[in-house]
C-alpha positions as CSV (number, residue, x, y, z in Angstrom):
1,M,45.2,262.7,-68.5
2,K,44.7,260.1,-71.2
3,K,41.1,259.3,-72.4
4,S,39.8,255.8,-72.1
5,I,38.7,253.9,-75.1
6,Q,35.1,254.4,-73.9
7,D,35.6,258.1,-73.8
8,R,37.1,258.2,-77.3
9,I,34.2,256.0,-78.6
10,K,31.6,258.2,-76.9
11,G,33.3,261.4,-78.4
12,L,33.2,259.8,-81.9
13,K,29.5,258.9,-81.5
14,D,28.8,262.4,-80.4
15,A,30.7,263.8,-83.3
16,I,28.9,261.8,-85.9
17,N,25.4,262.2,-84.3
18,P,23.1,264.0,-86.8
19,M,21.5,266.0,-83.9
20,H,25.0,267.2,-83.0
21,A,25.6,268.3,-86.6
22,M,22.2,270.0,-86.7
23,S,22.7,271.9,-83.4
24,G,26.0,273.3,-84.9
25,M,24.1,274.5,-87.9
26,V,21.4,276.0,-85.8
27,K,24.1,278.0,-83.8
28,M,25.3,279.5,-87.0
29,F,21.7,280.8,-87.7
30,I,21.0,282.2,-84.3
31,P,21.7,285.8,-85.2
32,Q,19.5,285.5,-88.3
33,L,16.7,283.7,-86.3
34,G,16.9,286.5,-83.7
35,D,16.4,289.2,-86.4
36,T,13.5,287.2,-87.8
37,L,11.9,286.9,-84.3
38,R,12.2,290.7,-83.8
39,M,10.4,291.3,-87.1
40,M,7.6,288.8,-86.2
41,E,7.1,290.2,-82.7
42,T,5.1,293.1,-83.9
43,S,1.4,293.4,-84.4
44,V,-0.4,292.0,-87.4
45,E,-1.2,295.6,-88.5
46,D,2.5,296.4,-88.5
47,G,3.5,293.3,-90.5
48,G,4.2,290.9,-87.7
49,I,2.3,287.9,-86.4
50,L,1.1,289.1,-82.9
51,K,-2.7,289.4,-82.4
52,E,-4.3,291.4,-79.7
53,G,-3.2,290.1,-76.2
54,E,-0.1,288.2,-77.5
55,Q,3.4,289.5,-76.4
56,K,6.0,287.0,-77.6
57,A,6.9,284.8,-80.5
58,A,9.4,281.9,-80.1
59,F,11.2,279.2,-82.1
60,V,10.6,275.9,-80.4
61,I,12.8,272.9,-81.5
62,V,11.1,269.6,-80.8
63,N,11.9,265.9,-81.4
64,K,8.9,264.1,-83.0
65,G,9.9,260.5,-83.2
66,E,12.7,260.3,-85.7
67,Q,12.2,263.9,-86.9
68,T,13.3,267.2,-85.4
69,T,11.0,270.1,-86.1
70,M,11.1,273.8,-85.5
71,A,7.9,275.5,-84.6
72,I,7.0,279.2,-84.4
73,C,4.7,279.6,-81.4
74,V,3.0,282.8,-80.2
75,M,2.6,283.4,-76.4
76,K,0.8,285.7,-74.0
77,M,1.6,286.5,-70.4
78,T,-0.8,285.0,-67.8
79,T,-0.6,285.0,-64.0
80,E,1.1,281.6,-64.2
81,G,3.7,282.6,-66.8
82,M,3.9,282.5,-70.6
83,L,1.1,280.5,-72.3
84,I,1.4,279.3,-75.9
85,T,-1.7,280.6,-77.6
86,R,-1.1,279.2,-81.1
87,T,1.5,277.6,-83.4
88,V,2.2,279.6,-86.5
89,S,4.3,277.0,-88.3
90,D,5.8,273.6,-87.7
91,N,8.5,272.4,-90.2
92,P,11.2,269.8,-90.2
93,L,14.4,271.5,-88.9
94,E,16.5,269.8,-91.7
95,E,14.4,271.5,-94.4
96,I,14.6,274.9,-92.7
97,L,18.4,274.6,-92.5
98,K,18.7,273.6,-96.2
99,E,16.6,276.6,-97.3
100,N,18.7,279.0,-95.3
101,S,22.2,277.7,-96.1
C-alpha cells in the first residue's frame, strides 16, 4: 500500500525529531544503565546509594520545558506501591549521552 504525502511528512518529522534521536541513543546505553543501576542498588555501606528502608533506584527521564533530563531516584515500598524518597541527581540527558559516547 502506498503512503500518503501526509504519512511521508510525518515520518520525516519523526526521523528528524531530536527526541527521536535521543531515544535511539538511550536504547544503545540500556545495558550499561542496567549495570549502573545494579551497582547503585546496594546499601551505602556496600558502596551503593540505598539508605535504610530504601529498596530500589531508578533512572527517570523527564521533559522539563525544552530540556529532557535524566534523574536518579531512590524508592521504598509502601502499602500503596513504590514511593520516591529522594532524587540523587538530575542532569540534562544530552550531557549524559555526550559523556558516555
